[in-house]
Structure formats: structure tokens, C-alpha cells
N, C-alpha and C positions, 0 to 999 in steps of 0.2 A: 446929328454930333450930338453927346450927351457934355454938358456941364458936369464935373466930375471935380470934386474935393478931396484930395488926397495928403494924408496924417502920416506922419512918419514917427514913430519912438526915437526918441532921445537919448538911449546908453548905447554910447557904442556907436562904431560908423557902419555895419551892416546890414543895417535894416537902410542905412539912406544909400550904400553903395548899390543894394539892388534894385529900390526906390527910381533911382536915378532913370534906369536902365526898362524900368513898366513905363512912367512917366514917357518917356522919348518916344516910345515906341505910340502910346496912345496920342499923342501931338499928331504923331506921323499919320495918323486914320485921321486926324482931323477933330477930335476931342480937346474940348476945354479945360483944362486941368490945372486948379488952381491949388498952390501948395503951402503946405503947412511943415514944422517939426521940431521935436525937441533941441535940448542942449549942442550933443555932438552930431546930429542931423543936419542941422543948420549949416555950417562950413563947407560940408561936400554936396548938398543941394544946392546952395548958392552958386556952388561954380561953374553951372551950367547957364550959359550965355542968357542976356535977357530975362531970367528968373525973376520974380519977387516974391520970395519965401518969409510966410508968415510964422511969427514964433508961437509955438505951442509943447508950454511944459509940459514935459512926461514924468506921469508916478513912475520913481524910482525904489526898488526894497529896501534903502535905506530912509525912507522918509519916514517910518511908523505908524499906525491906524491910526491917529490922530488927524496928521499932517495927510497920508493919502486920502482921509474923506474929505475933510476941506477940499484938498486937491481936484478930488471927483465932479466933486458940488461945482467948483470954479471953472471948470474947463468942460465940463458938459451943456454948463449957461451961456459960456462963451461958443463951443462950438454952434449950438443951435441960434446964436445970433448971425454967427459965419455962412451958416446953409441957408438962412434967410436972405442974408444981403445978396448972396451970389446966385437965389436961387437954385441951387445946388440938384440935382438929378439923381448923383448914386456919389457913396460915398467909399473910399480904397481906406484902408485903414493896416499899415502895415507896422502891428504892436501896440496900437494906440486905442486902448482902452473905452475912455472918452467920448471920442468920434463915432464910435458903433453906438455906445448908449441913448449920444443927440439922433443919432440916424433913424434907431428906433423909436425914439421921442415923437420924431416930426416925422413917421410914414415913411422914409426913405428908404429906398433899400441900400442895402453895406455890401462891400467886399472885405473878409476880414484875410489878408494874407501875409503869411511868414513862417519861418523854421518850425516856432512854434507851435503850430498847428498838428504837425505833423502826430505831434505827443498826444493832441488832445483829441484828434480828428483822425487818427491812424492807428493800425495795427504794428505793434513792434516786432521787428524781423528776428528770425530764429538767430536764440543765441545772446538774445540782449534783454539785459535784466528787467525782469516785469515792476520788479518795487519802485527802482528808479523812474522807469516808464509812466507807470500811475501817480507816482509824487509829482513829477514834471507835467501831466495831465491837466492835474485840477489846477499846476496855477497857470499853463496855458488857453484855457478854457475860461477862466475870467475876463482875460484881454480880449478873448473874440466874441464872447456874450451876445448873443443880441443880432449878430450878423444874419445876412441872408441868406448868405452862399461863403463858404472859404476852400483857397487855397493853398496847399499843404506844399513848400519847398523843401528839397532835400537832395543831399547828393548824393544816395542809392537808394534804389527804389523801396517805395512801402507798399501796403494795402488799405485802403481809404474805409474808413467805419464806417461811413455814412452817407449817403446820397446827396448830401446837399456840395462834398468834398469834392478838388480835383485837384490830385495828387499833380506837381510840377518841377519841372526838371529847373535848376538853378541860373540865374538870368546873369551870364558873364560879361562881363562890358567887352567892347569889341574892339578895344587896343589890347588888349593882353594877347600876347604875342609869344610862341617859346622860345627865347634865343639858346645859343651856345653857353652852359653854363659857363660863367667864370671865378668859378669857385667860392664865391659869397656862401656865407653862413645867415641868412635874412632873419632879425629877432622880432616881432609885435607883442605887446603884452597890453593887452585892453586897459585893464585895472593900476597898469605901472608895476605890478608885483614881480618881478623877473628877475631880481638882483642874484639870488643865489645860483638860478641859471644860469646864468650872464658867467659870474662864477667860475663853474664849470664848466664852462663853453672855454676862458680863456685857459684855464690849467691845464684842457687838452688841448692847446697847441692852438687854437684855433679866433682870429678876431671879429668876431660879430658885429652886423650891421644892425644898429637899434633902430627903429622911426620911434622918437618920442619927446615928448614936448615937455619933458620933467629932465632934470640933472642925472645924470649916471653916473656913481661912485667907484665903480668895476672898471680901472685903468685896462686897457688891453678894448675899450670898445670903442667901434666908433656910432658915435649919435648924431643923425638926423633928426630934423621936424617933421611931423605926418604931414607929410604933403602927397595927395591921393594921385600924382603923374610920379613923384618920383618914386614911389613906393610900386606902383605900377611897373614901371622902368629894370627896379632892384630884384621885382620877383618876377620878372617875364627870364632874368638869366641867371637866378641863384641855383647853386649849386644844394640846398636846403633850408628848409624853415623851421626853427623854432618858435613858437607863438603860445597865445589861449587860443581854446579850442572854439572856435566863433563859426560859425556855419558857414559865412559868407568866406570866410579865408580859408577855411578849408573845401570848400566848391572848386576855388580857383585853383588852388594848389592840387586837386584833382583833371580838374581843364587841365593845366598847364604839362602834368604830369611831375609837378617839384616834388620829391620828398619830403614830408612833415611829420614833426616830432611835435604832437599837441600835447596841452596842460590844459588843468583845470583847478578850481578851488574846489574841496570837496564837499563844499556845500552848496554848489550849482551844477544840479543834477541836467540840465540841460546838455552842458558842456561835458560832463562826464558821459550822458549820452551818445555825443556826437564823437568821440572817442572810440566806445566801444564799436559804434558803426563802422567808423574808419577804418579799425585793426580788422573787423569783424568780415569786411569785403576786403582785406588785405590791399589797403589803397592807403595806409600809411599807420603810424605808431602813437603809443602818448602815456602819460600818466597824468598823474595828482602833483600838483606842485607839493604837499607834502610827502609825499614817497619818491620822489624823482632823484636817481639820485648819478655822480658823474658817469658811471659805467655805463648806465642807460645811454645816456647822452652819447659818447665814445661810440660803442658800438653801434647806434643807429646810423651816426654818421660814417662810420667806416662802411656799412653798406649801401649807400647812396648811392656807391659807385656800380653796382653789380644790375643795376633798374630796378623796377617797379614795375607790375601788373597793370594794364590798361583799365579800366572801368568796362561793364558791361555793357554789349547796346543799351538802353532803354526806351523804350518808345513814350513819351509822355511830353507833352506840349512844355514852353519854356514861360516861367513866372508869367510874362509880358503877354504870350497868346493867350495863357490861362484868362487873364483879368482881362482882356479886349473881348476873347468869346461870349464873359460872364456877362459883359457889360451888355452885348448886345444881346442876347437872351433876355434880362432882368428888365430893359427897356424896349422888348420888341412889342 
């Protein structure tokens, strides 16, 4: 069995949520997996019983050029030491560029996994903005540059553009089970930027349930701290979800059949493309934070009782299956 170093990007919790399922699968197969993660990933990864998670500070868009370059040098150096210390045989990176660079410098095979790889190593589905896709591809290509193999995870089918790519279905947590909807409108905003949306929901007569660690100034909103178990329970029985357009939460809503209105900042090409793919597949709705109006949300919520289309069958491995298969082939 292989000695694996699994490094997870730490902006938002979607990377870590997927990584937990993949790591558990690899361990079930007998692999030794050392885990490292960035800021938001640490509390999610640390929930696994007995897991000792190493901190690996992530490179984020707000760092600027000089801090980013300094961060790359520092992290690559630290990753090379970790690979030597643990006699690592293969690196798996979920959105973490320094670990891939370190693996390449050390002659160690690496697998880059993530939703962003859909853009850098996949072909856009019909009707999706080609300009936005190219823009996001440039950014996503940096995070996986130098990787030996790539796993592109997406909630709707895409076509691989390179022979090194495996397109995979999202890894959905085993504890997610659809329950009878209880009328809850569940809200989650990665960057805590949804106050205007929450006000619109309250004005429409809703009492949204918001998961956030930041106090909410909007009266009529029930706020709970970000806790994965509590969020899972609320998601399973939600009437609808109003949220940021992160791929992991979209994947979970699609899996459960929970209607979702997904929102994005106009500067975030990845989340804008997520909304385009969600709408094109007829599996949800969405808009930019700057353009959404109360009538959009009211119309969406009124339509939630009419049901929604089921996702089309898709014959592809899960993310965990794809990573395990690649480890076997790379180390054979």
C-alpha cells in the first residue's frame, strides 16, 4: 500500500468536505495517508476520529503578488521537507499548488483533484460562456501545474480535454440522506456577504436559517455557528437552499434534490460558471449578488413546491474511486 500525502486548499470548506470522503476511502483500501490543510479546511479535516492534521497555509487571491511569491517559496520548501520526512510515495493535492510543485521537484508522482480542473482540463458544455471558461482555466491551470494526473470533479458531465484527466462525479458524504422537507430556507455564504439577500428573504415572509460564525445584522434570520453535522441535518430536510455558488454545496443539493438558488460575486468566474452549468442542466437557479432582486428569490421559492428534474444518469467514477485507481496505476 502507498504512503500518501494529501494536501487541501483552505479557502472555504468544499475542498475539505470532498477530501474527507476521499481520504476515508483510501484508508479503507489500506493506504497510509498523511493529511495537511489550510485555514478553513483544518476544522473540517480535524473532525475525523484520530486524525492528526498538519497546517499548510493556503495561497489566496487577497495576498497580492509579493506575498504570494513568498508564500510559494516557503510552502514548497516545507512540503519538500515533509515528503522526505514521511518517505512519501505519492502526493494528492486538492487545490494546493505548492504541494504539486514540491512533488515535481522531488520526482514524486502527484494527482491534482478539484472542481477547478474542469475548466483547465475539460471542454465547456454547450451554452456555457467560453470567455469565462478560458479565464477560469488560466487560474485553475496554475494550481495543478506540474501534476502527473488530474481528477476533474463536477456535478454535471463534462468532456476531458487531455489524456491525463479523469472526469469524476462529486464525492457526496454518506450521512447525507433526503428527509421530508420541513419548510426551512437554508442559507450559507462562504464570504459572509449575503446580508442583502437575507433582507430580501425576510421581506418575502421567510425566516431563513443561516450558518455563519459572523453576527448577522438582519432581524428575522436564525443564525447557527458553522458546524458540519448540524448543517448536514438542516440540508437534508431543507425546503430550499440560498447560498454561494460553491461546487461542493451545489453537488450536494443536486444529489439530494434540494432546490438551490446559487449566488456569485461578478469577480468570481468559477462560481459564475457553476451557476451557468446549474441552470443549463435545469437543476437550479442563480444570479450574481449585484444583480439579484427580491422578485428573483420570491419566484424561485414559489416554484420549489412544483418539484425539479432529476439529474441525468452519468457513468463516471466517484472522486474517491478515481483517485484510488490513479494511485494504483502510478505506483504499479
